[in-house]
N, CA and C atoms as an extended XYZ file, in Angstrom:
435
Properties=species:S:1:pos:R:3:atomname:S:1:resname:S:1:resid:I:1 pbc="F F F"
N        27.443      -78.835     -107.098 N   UNK     1
C        27.339      -77.406     -107.331 CA  UNK     1
C        27.014      -76.699     -106.013 C   UNK     1
N        27.757      -75.651     -105.724 N   UNK     2
C        27.528      -74.902     -104.490 CA  UNK     2
C        26.277      -74.040     -104.616 C   UNK     2
N        25.621      -73.846     -103.501 N   UNK     3
C        24.422      -73.009     -103.477 CA  UNK     3
C        24.816      -71.545     -103.606 C   UNK     3
N        23.968      -70.794     -104.277 N   UNK     4
C        24.164      -69.354     -104.335 CA  UNK     4
C        23.174      -68.707     -103.379 C   UNK     4
N        23.660      -67.709     -102.678 N   UNK     5
C        22.856      -67.013     -101.681 CA  UNK     5
C        22.601      -65.595     -102.164 C   UNK     5
N        21.374      -65.138     -102.042 N   UNK     6
C        20.979      -63.827     -102.543 CA  UNK     6
C        20.740      -62.860     -101.396 C   UNK     6
N        21.274      -61.668     -101.535 N   UNK     7
C        20.943      -60.564     -100.638 CA  UNK     7
C        19.773      -59.847     -101.293 C   UNK     7
N        18.644      -59.854     -100.630 N   UNK     8
C        17.418      -59.304     -101.183 CA  UNK     8
C        16.966      -58.076     -100.396 C   UNK     8
N        16.292      -57.173     -101.091 N   UNK     9
C        15.780      -55.964     -100.450 CA  UNK     9
C        14.296      -55.858     -100.756 C   UNK     9
N        13.504      -55.727      -99.697 N   UNK    10
C        12.050      -55.631      -99.815 CA  UNK    10
C        11.633      -54.177     -100.029 C   UNK    10
N        10.408      -54.000     -100.516 N   UNK    11
C         9.868      -52.647     -100.699 CA  UNK    11
C         9.750      -51.901      -99.370 C   UNK    11
N         9.684      -52.646      -98.249 N   UNK    12
C         9.584      -52.004      -96.931 CA  UNK    12
C        10.947      -51.486      -96.450 C   UNK    12
N        12.020      -51.801      -97.200 N   UNK    13
C        13.347      -51.310      -96.844 CA  UNK    13
C        14.204      -52.324      -96.112 C   UNK    13
N        13.646      -53.468      -95.770 N   UNK    14
C        14.364      -54.493      -95.015 CA  UNK    14
C        15.184      -55.372      -95.960 C   UNK    14
N        16.419      -55.661      -95.571 N   UNK    15
C        17.279      -56.567      -96.331 CA  UNK    15
C        17.247      -57.935      -95.660 C   UNK    15
N        17.274      -58.980      -96.474 N   UNK    16
C        17.277      -60.348      -95.955 CA  UNK    16
C        17.923      -61.247      -96.997 C   UNK    16
N        18.134      -62.484      -96.644 N   UNK    17
C        18.802      -63.402      -97.549 CA  UNK    17
C        17.965      -64.619      -97.846 C   UNK    17
N        18.275      -65.253      -98.976 N   UNK    18
C        17.599      -66.492      -99.358 CA  UNK    18
C        18.507      -67.265     -100.303 C   UNK    18
N        18.273      -68.553     -100.362 N   UNK    19
C        19.008      -69.407     -101.296 CA  UNK    19
C        18.380      -69.230     -102.683 C   UNK    19
N        19.247      -69.172     -103.713 N   UNK    20
C        18.740      -69.025     -105.082 CA  UNK    20
C        17.810      -70.214     -105.392 C   UNK    20
N        16.688      -69.922     -106.003 N   UNK    21
C        15.741      -70.967     -106.378 CA  UNK    21
C        14.592      -71.119     -105.395 C   UNK    21
N        14.750      -70.603     -104.186 N   UNK    22
C        13.663      -70.673     -103.200 CA  UNK    22
C        12.772      -69.446     -103.331 C   UNK    22
N        11.514      -69.606     -103.020 N   UNK    23
C        10.596      -68.462     -103.035 CA  UNK    23
C        10.914      -67.610     -101.815 C   UNK    23
N        11.228      -66.358     -102.058 N   UNK    24
C        11.638      -65.454     -100.993 CA  UNK    24
C        10.485      -64.593     -100.518 C   UNK    24
N        10.363      -64.499      -99.205 N   UNK    25
C         9.401      -63.575      -98.602 CA  UNK    25
C        10.142      -62.768      -97.541 C   UNK    25
N         9.762      -61.526      -97.417 N   UNK    26
C        10.416      -60.625      -96.473 CA  UNK    26
C        10.227      -61.135      -95.049 C   UNK    26
N        11.314      -61.172      -94.309 N   UNK    27
C        11.247      -61.649      -92.920 CA  UNK    27
C        10.674      -60.597      -91.973 C   UNK    27
N        10.474      -59.382      -92.462 N   UNK    28
C         9.862      -58.342      -91.629 CA  UNK    28
C         8.369      -58.215      -91.901 C   UNK    28
N         8.005      -58.015      -93.183 N   UNK    29
C         6.595      -57.733      -93.483 CA  UNK    29
C         5.881      -58.891      -94.179 C   UNK    29
N         6.604      -59.897      -94.634 N   UNK    30
C         5.997      -61.056      -95.262 CA  UNK    30
C         5.707      -60.896      -96.745 C   UNK    30
N         6.042      -59.766      -97.332 N   UNK    31
C         5.771      -59.527      -98.750 CA  UNK    31
C         6.610      -60.464      -99.622 C   UNK    31
N         6.037      -60.854     -100.756 N   UNK    32
C         6.748      -61.712     -101.696 CA  UNK    32
C         6.922      -61.022     -103.046 C   UNK    32
N         6.355      -59.826     -103.202 N   UNK    33
C         6.481      -59.090     -104.463 CA  UNK    33
C         7.325      -57.839     -104.248 C   UNK    33
N         7.792      -57.276     -105.326 N   UNK    34
C         8.645      -56.084     -105.291 CA  UNK    34
C         9.909      -56.293     -104.461 C   UNK    34
N        10.486      -57.478     -104.575 N   UNK    35
C        11.750      -57.788     -103.900 CA  UNK    35
C        12.848      -57.736     -104.949 C   UNK    35
N        13.916      -57.006     -104.642 N   UNK    36
C        15.017      -56.879     -105.589 CA  UNK    36
C        16.264      -57.577     -105.051 C   UNK    36
N        17.066      -58.101     -105.962 N   UNK    37
C        18.322      -58.749     -105.604 CA  UNK    37
C        19.419      -57.690     -105.584 C   UNK    37
N        20.103      -57.583     -104.445 N   UNK    38
C        21.169      -56.598     -104.304 CA  UNK    38
C        22.550      -57.193     -104.553 C   UNK    38
N        22.732      -58.470     -104.210 N   UNK    39
C        24.039      -59.115     -104.385 CA  UNK    39
C        23.860      -60.627     -104.343 C   UNK    39
N        24.879      -61.334     -104.849 N   UNK    40
C        24.883      -62.794     -104.850 CA  UNK    40
C        26.173      -63.260     -104.185 C   UNK    40
N        26.055      -64.266     -103.304 N   UNK    41
C        27.212      -64.798     -102.571 CA  UNK    41
C        27.270      -66.314     -102.720 C   UNK    41
N        28.475      -66.863     -102.632 N   UNK    42
C        28.665      -68.313     -102.668 CA  UNK    42
C        28.739      -68.905     -101.275 C   UNK    42
N        28.794      -68.054     -100.275 N   UNK    43
C        28.985      -68.496      -98.896 CA  UNK    43
C        27.911      -67.868      -98.017 C   UNK    43
N        27.242      -68.682      -97.215 N   UNK    44
C        26.161      -68.172      -96.374 CA  UNK    44
C        26.671      -67.219      -95.297 C   UNK    44
N        27.921      -67.383      -94.843 N   UNK    45
C        28.440      -66.459      -93.830 CA  UNK    45
C        28.683      -65.072      -94.425 C   UNK    45
N        29.083      -65.019      -95.694 N   UNK    46
C        29.227      -63.717      -96.360 CA  UNK    46
C        27.860      -63.050      -96.498 C   UNK    46
N        26.863      -63.846      -96.818 N   UNK    47
C        25.505      -63.312      -96.910 CA  UNK    47
C        25.058      -62.757      -95.567 C   UNK    47
N        25.315      -63.489      -94.491 N   UNK    48
C        24.902      -63.034      -93.159 CA  UNK    48
C        25.531      -61.682      -92.827 C   UNK    48
N        26.813      -61.517      -93.141 N   UNK    49
C        27.484      -60.228      -92.904 CA  UNK    49
C        26.854      -59.124      -93.744 C   UNK    49
N        26.568      -59.429      -94.995 N   UNK    50
C        25.978      -58.430      -95.890 CA  UNK    50
C        24.584      -58.013      -95.419 C   UNK    50
N        23.796      -58.973      -94.950 N   UNK    51
C        22.446      -58.656      -94.442 CA  UNK    51
C        22.556      -57.752      -93.218 C   UNK    51
N        23.455      -58.094      -92.316 N   UNK    52
C        23.622      -57.284      -91.104 CA  UNK    52
C        24.025      -55.855      -91.448 C   UNK    52
N        24.941      -55.714      -92.377 N   UNK    53
C        25.394      -54.362      -92.766 CA  UNK    53
C        24.290      -53.602      -93.490 C   UNK    53
N        23.560      -54.291      -94.347 N   UNK    54
C        22.501      -53.631      -95.118 CA  UNK    54
C        21.382      -53.114      -94.220 C   UNK    54
N        21.163      -53.754      -93.093 N   UNK    55
C        20.087      -53.332      -92.193 CA  UNK    55
C        20.534      -52.337      -91.131 C   UNK    55
N        21.795      -51.954      -91.145 N   UNK    56
C        22.265      -50.932      -90.206 CA  UNK    56
C        21.724      -49.570      -90.619 C   UNK    56
N        21.346      -48.747      -89.680 N   UNK    57
C        20.959      -47.375      -90.032 CA  UNK    57
C        22.133      -46.658      -90.705 C   UNK    57
N        21.835      -45.890      -91.729 N   UNK    58
C        22.872      -45.201      -92.497 CA  UNK    58
C        23.754      -44.327      -91.607 C   UNK    58
N        23.173      -43.778      -90.539 N   UNK    59
C        23.915      -42.863      -89.665 CA  UNK    59
C        25.079      -43.556      -88.960 C   UNK    59
N        24.943      -44.830      -88.701 N   UNK    60
C        26.020      -45.513      -87.964 CA  UNK    60
C        26.789      -46.522      -88.814 C   UNK    60
N        26.349      -46.777      -90.035 N   UNK    61
C        26.987      -47.777      -90.894 CA  UNK    61
C        28.475      -47.492      -91.073 C   UNK    61
N        28.849      -46.252      -91.361 N   UNK    62
C        30.260      -45.914      -91.575 CA  UNK    62
C        31.090      -46.132      -90.314 C   UNK    62
N        30.526      -45.784      -89.163 N   UNK    63
C        31.252      -45.977      -87.901 CA  UNK    63
C        31.502      -47.454      -87.632 C   UNK    63
N        30.496      -48.282      -87.869 N   UNK    64
C        30.635      -49.718      -87.640 CA  UNK    64
C        31.663      -50.298      -88.605 C   UNK    64
N        31.591      -49.917      -89.875 N   UNK    65
C        32.553      -50.403      -90.872 CA  UNK    65
C        33.982      -50.006      -90.482 C   UNK    65
N        34.143      -48.781      -90.010 N   UNK    66
C        35.468      -48.305      -89.616 CA  UNK    66
C        36.017      -49.136      -88.454 C   UNK    66
N        35.194      -49.391      -87.450 N   UNK    67
C        35.637      -50.188      -86.297 CA  UNK    67
C        35.950      -51.626      -86.691 C   UNK    67
N        35.136      -52.216      -87.556 N   UNK    68
C        35.399      -53.579      -88.021 CA  UNK    68
C        36.710      -53.648      -88.799 C   UNK    68
N        36.969      -52.653      -89.629 N   UNK    69
C        38.226      -52.619      -90.385 CA  UNK    69
C        39.422      -52.450      -89.460 C   UNK    69
N        39.296      -51.614      -88.434 N   UNK    70
C        40.387      -51.428      -87.474 CA  UNK    70
C        40.686      -52.730      -86.748 C   UNK    70
N        39.641      -53.438      -86.326 N   UNK    71
C        39.818      -54.708      -85.619 CA  UNK    71
C        40.478      -55.731      -86.533 C   UNK    71
N        40.071      -55.768      -87.777 N   UNK    72
C        40.656      -56.706      -88.736 CA  UNK    72
C        42.147      -56.408      -88.934 C   UNK    72
N        42.496      -55.126      -89.063 N   UNK    73
C        43.916      -54.750      -89.217 CA  UNK    73
C        44.710      -55.094      -87.961 C   UNK    73
N        44.121      -54.906      -86.774 N   UNK    74
C        44.806      -55.220      -85.529 CA  UNK    74
C        45.086      -56.717      -85.431 C   UNK    74
N        44.101      -57.533      -85.794 N   UNK    75
C        44.286      -58.985      -85.761 CA  UNK    75
C        45.362      -59.428      -86.739 C   UNK    75
N        45.362      -58.837      -87.935 N   UNK    76
C        46.364      -59.190      -88.934 CA  UNK    76
C        47.758      -58.816      -88.443 C   UNK    76
N        47.897      -57.643      -87.856 N   UNK    77
C        49.198      -57.219      -87.329 CA  UNK    77
C        49.658      -58.144      -86.217 C   UNK    77
N        48.726      -58.579      -85.371 N   UNK    78
C        49.069      -59.498      -84.289 CA  UNK    78
C        49.564      -60.816      -84.851 C   UNK    78
N        48.904      -61.328      -85.886 N   UNK    79
C        49.335      -62.586      -86.504 CA  UNK    79
C        50.718      -62.438      -87.128 C   UNK    79
N        50.969      -61.292      -87.766 N   UNK    80
C        52.269      -61.078      -88.389 CA  UNK    80
C        53.374      -61.015      -87.342 C   UNK    80
N        53.098      -60.380      -86.210 N   UNK    81
C        54.106      -60.291      -85.150 CA  UNK    81
C        54.353      -61.642      -84.498 C   UNK    81
N        53.355      -62.517      -84.543 N   UNK    82
C        53.435      -63.780      -83.826 CA  UNK    82
C        53.939      -64.918      -84.705 C   UNK    82
N        54.952      -64.644      -85.519 N   UNK    83
C        55.554      -65.679      -86.341 CA  UNK    83
C        56.327      -66.667      -85.476 C   UNK    83
N        56.770      -67.760      -86.084 N   UNK    84
C        57.467      -68.814      -85.364 CA  UNK    84
C        58.714      -68.283      -84.664 C   UNK    84
N        59.513      -67.484      -85.361 N   UNK    85
C        60.737      -66.944      -84.754 CA  UNK    85
C        60.413      -66.058      -83.553 C   UNK    85
N        59.369      -65.259      -83.681 N   UNK    86
C        58.967      -64.384      -82.581 CA  UNK    86
C        58.508      -65.200      -81.381 C   UNK    86
N        57.713      -66.233      -81.632 N   UNK    87
C        57.231      -67.078      -80.534 CA  UNK    87
C        58.405      -67.775      -79.847 C   UNK    87
N        59.361      -68.265      -80.607 N   UNK    88
C        60.544      -68.905      -80.001 CA  UNK    88
C        61.313      -67.926      -79.127 C   UNK    88
N        61.491      -66.703      -79.626 N   UNK    89
C        62.199      -65.680      -78.840 CA  UNK    89
C        61.442      -65.377      -77.555 C   UNK    89
N        60.125      -65.252      -77.642 N   UNK    90
C        59.322      -64.958      -76.459 CA  UNK    90
C        59.397      -66.112      -75.460 C   UNK    90
N        59.359      -67.342      -75.954 N   UNK    91
C        59.494      -68.497      -75.062 CA  UNK    91
C        60.839      -68.458      -74.328 C   UNK    91
N        61.916      -68.142      -75.035 N   UNK    92
C        63.233      -68.044      -74.386 CA  UNK    92
C        63.257      -66.918      -73.347 C   UNK    92
N        62.662      -65.776      -73.715 N   UNK    93
C        62.627      -64.634      -72.790 CA  UNK    93
C        61.805      -64.919      -71.543 C   UNK    93
N        60.787      -65.765      -71.676 N   UNK    94
C        59.899      -66.073      -70.551 CA  UNK    94
C        60.473      -67.160      -69.642 C   UNK    94
N        61.578      -67.766      -70.052 N   UNK    95
C        62.194      -68.843      -69.277 CA  UNK    95
C        63.162      -68.258      -68.253 C   UNK    95
N        63.102      -68.767      -67.013 N   UNK    96
C        63.998      -68.249      -65.979 CA  UNK    96
C        65.390      -68.890      -66.095 C   UNK    96
N        66.299      -68.506      -65.206 N   UNK    97
C        67.692      -68.964      -65.274 CA  UNK    97
C        67.845      -70.461      -65.022 C   UNK    97
N        66.840      -71.085      -64.423 N   UNK    98
C        66.890      -72.526      -64.161 CA  UNK    98
C        66.206      -73.340      -65.260 C   UNK    98
N        65.785      -72.674      -66.334 N   UNK    99
C        65.147      -73.366      -67.443 CA  UNK    99
C        63.677      -73.636      -67.238 C   UNK    99
N        63.066      -72.949      -66.282 N   UNK   100
C        61.636      -73.140      -65.987 CA  UNK   100
C        60.831      -72.063      -66.703 C   UNK   100
N        59.768      -72.495      -67.341 N   UNK   101
C        58.879      -71.608      -68.072 CA  UNK   101
C        57.496      -71.704      -67.441 C   UNK   101
N        56.944      -70.581      -67.034 N   UNK   102
C        55.606      -70.586      -66.434 CA  UNK   102
C        54.614      -69.933      -67.384 C   UNK   102
N        53.371      -70.321      -67.238 N   UNK   103
C        52.316      -69.749      -68.055 CA  UNK   103
C        52.196      -68.250      -67.796 C   UNK   103
N        52.356      -67.849      -66.552 N   UNK   104
C        52.256      -66.425      -66.202 CA  UNK   104
C        53.362      -65.615      -66.868 C   UNK   104
N        54.604      -66.125      -66.856 N   UNK   105
C        55.702      -65.387      -67.490 CA  UNK   105
C        55.484      -65.308      -68.997 C   UNK   105
N        54.956      -66.375      -69.589 N   UNK   106
C        54.683      -66.366      -71.026 CA  UNK   106
C        53.563      -65.378      -71.349 C   UNK   106
N        52.504      -65.378      -70.551 N   UNK   107
C        51.412      -64.406      -70.754 CA  UNK   107
C        51.957      -62.976      -70.712 C   UNK   107
N        52.811      -62.715      -69.741 N   UNK   108
C        53.382      -61.383      -69.574 CA  UNK   108
C        54.200      -60.970      -70.801 C   UNK   108
N        55.031      -61.872      -71.294 N   UNK   109
C        55.878      -61.560      -72.454 CA  UNK   109
C        55.041      -61.381      -73.720 C   UNK   109
N        54.024      -62.226      -73.912 N   UNK   110
C        53.150      -62.071      -75.070 CA  UNK   110
C        52.418      -60.736      -75.016 C   UNK   110
N        51.972      -60.376      -73.831 N   UNK   111
C        51.272      -59.110      -73.650 CA  UNK   111
C        52.178      -57.923      -73.971 C   UNK   111
N        53.427      -57.992      -73.506 N   UNK   112
C        54.379      -56.917      -73.796 CA  UNK   112
C        54.595      -56.729      -75.295 C   UNK   112
N        54.535      -57.830      -76.031 N   UNK   113
C        54.710      -57.782      -77.484 CA  UNK   113
C        53.428      -57.392      -78.207 C   UNK   113
N        52.304      -57.342      -77.473 N   UNK   114
C        51.027      -57.011      -78.085 CA  UNK   114
C        50.414      -58.173      -78.846 C   UNK   114
N        50.809      -59.388      -78.495 N   UNK   115
C        50.323      -60.574      -79.199 CA  UNK   115
C        49.162      -61.187      -78.418 C   UNK   115
N        48.022      -61.284      -79.096 N   UNK   116
C        46.843      -61.884      -78.480 CA  UNK   116
C        46.548      -63.269      -79.044 C   UNK   116
N        47.036      -63.545      -80.239 N   UNK   117
C        46.863      -64.848      -80.881 CA  UNK   117
C        48.204      -65.299      -81.404 C   UNK   117
N        48.664      -66.462      -81.083 N   UNK   118
C        48.060      -67.467      -80.241 CA  UNK   118
C        48.176      -67.087      -78.766 C   UNK   118
N        47.310      -67.669      -77.946 N   UNK   119
C        47.343      -67.409      -76.511 CA  UNK   119
C        48.496      -68.173      -75.877 C   UNK   119
N        48.825      -67.831      -74.642 N   UNK   120
C        49.890      -68.527      -73.921 CA  UNK   120
C        49.562      -70.011      -73.787 C   UNK   120
N        48.317      -70.326      -73.546 N   UNK   121
C        47.897      -71.719      -73.420 CA  UNK   121
C        48.100      -72.480      -74.719 C   UNK   121
N        47.776      -71.826      -75.845 N   UNK   122
C        47.956      -72.464      -77.145 CA  UNK   122
C        49.437      -72.692      -77.442 C   UNK   122
N        50.266      -71.712      -77.121 N   UNK   123
C        51.708      -71.837      -77.354 CA  UNK   123
C        52.273      -72.996      -76.546 C   UNK   123
N        51.914      -73.064      -75.279 N   UNK   124
C        52.440      -74.136      -74.429 CA  UNK   124
C        51.913      -75.497      -74.874 C   UNK   124
N        50.671      -75.540      -75.309 N   UNK   125
C        50.116      -76.793      -75.812 CA  UNK   125
C        50.892      -77.292      -77.022 C   UNK   125
N        51.225      -76.370      -77.933 N   UNK   126
C        52.006      -76.743      -79.108 CA  UNK   126
C        53.403      -77.200      -78.712 C   UNK   126
N        54.032      -76.493      -77.766 N   UNK   127
C        55.378      -76.854      -77.330 CA  UNK   127
C        55.381      -78.233      -76.669 C   UNK   127
N        54.352      -78.529      -75.897 N   UNK   128
C        54.251      -79.850      -75.250 CA  UNK   128
C        54.067      -80.955      -76.291 C   UNK   128
N        53.167      -80.727      -77.232 N   UNK   129
C        52.895      -81.728      -78.264 CA  UNK   129
C        54.143      -81.990      -79.101 C   UNK   129
N        54.914      -80.955      -79.361 N   UNK   130
C        56.124      -81.097      -80.176 CA  UNK   130
C        57.294      -81.676      -79.385 C   UNK   130
N        57.119      -81.850      -78.082 N   UNK   131
C        58.164      -82.455      -77.267 CA  UNK   131
C        59.291      -81.514      -76.887 C   UNK   131
N        59.052      -80.220      -76.968 N   UNK   132
C        60.087      -79.249      -76.618 CA  UNK   132
C        60.140      -78.996      -75.116 C   UNK   132
N        59.014      -79.161      -74.441 N   UNK   133
C        58.939      -78.918      -73.002 CA  UNK   133
C        58.199      -80.064      -72.329 C   UNK   133
N        58.437      -80.186      -71.027 N   UNK   134
C        57.752      -81.187      -70.226 CA  UNK   134
C        57.165      -80.497      -69.008 C   UNK   134
N        55.916      -80.825      -68.704 N   UNK   135
C        55.245      -80.216      -67.555 CA  UNK   135
C        55.921      -80.691      -66.274 C   UNK   135
N        56.245      -79.725      -65.395 N   UNK   136
C        56.884      -80.064      -64.122 CA  UNK   136
C        56.037      -79.656      -62.930 C   UNK   136
N        54.930      -79.003      -63.186 N   UNK   137
C        54.042      -78.554      -62.122 CA  UNK   137
C        52.844      -77.863      -62.744 C   UNK   137
N        52.005      -77.326      -61.880 N   UNK   138
C        50.831      -76.612      -62.371 CA  UNK   138
C        51.276      -75.333      -63.061 C   UNK   138
N        50.928      -75.215      -64.355 N   UNK   139
C        51.285      -74.059      -65.183 CA  UNK   139
C        52.794      -73.812      -65.190 C   UNK   139
N        53.580      -74.900      -65.226 N   UNK   140
C        55.038      -74.790      -65.185 CA  UNK   140
C        55.646      -75.900      -66.054 C   UNK   140
N        56.658      -75.537      -66.859 N   UNK   141
C        57.297      -76.474      -67.757 CA  UNK   141
C        58.812      -76.303      -67.706 C   UNK   141
N        59.532      -77.361      -68.111 N   UNK   142
C        60.985      -77.326      -68.216 CA  UNK   142
C        61.351      -77.723      -69.635 C   UNK   142
N        62.354      -77.036      -70.182 N   UNK   143
C        62.816      -77.317      -71.532 CA  UNK   143
C        63.468      -78.702      -71.581 C   UNK   143
N        63.215      -79.447      -72.640 N   UNK   144
C        63.826      -80.763      -72.816 CA  UNK   144
C        65.063      -80.662      -73.719 C   UNK   144
N        65.111      -79.721      -74.589 N   UNK   145
C        66.250      -79.596      -75.501 CA  UNK   145
C        67.069      -78.371      -75.200 C   UNK   145
């Protein structure tokens, strides 16, 4: 059975977390009474995020949430753009007329596409492992197929 994690709120206004079944005391003032349960989570990382958000001053909470949502959407868009077909096209575009592919040319092409994940190093590592390219020098590869 997975542990349940509780988001708790103390009478002093501080939010903190605890595992269900454990005696909870406020991590700010040490109180053990007048503690209310605000939410229940199955994952401790979700609890950690909830505690951090709950303890943000109300004046900046909306701004922080907005920025986090924007970053999440940007990452998702980057992943969608960086599909297998897109990565193959970028690899071809980054290859010179002699069939040489450099890490710098790949970085440049990924940057032009706005792709931050996977990195150029990760792409080349995958291409090497799959046997599509062979290292011919420092940060330089040649196509095998």
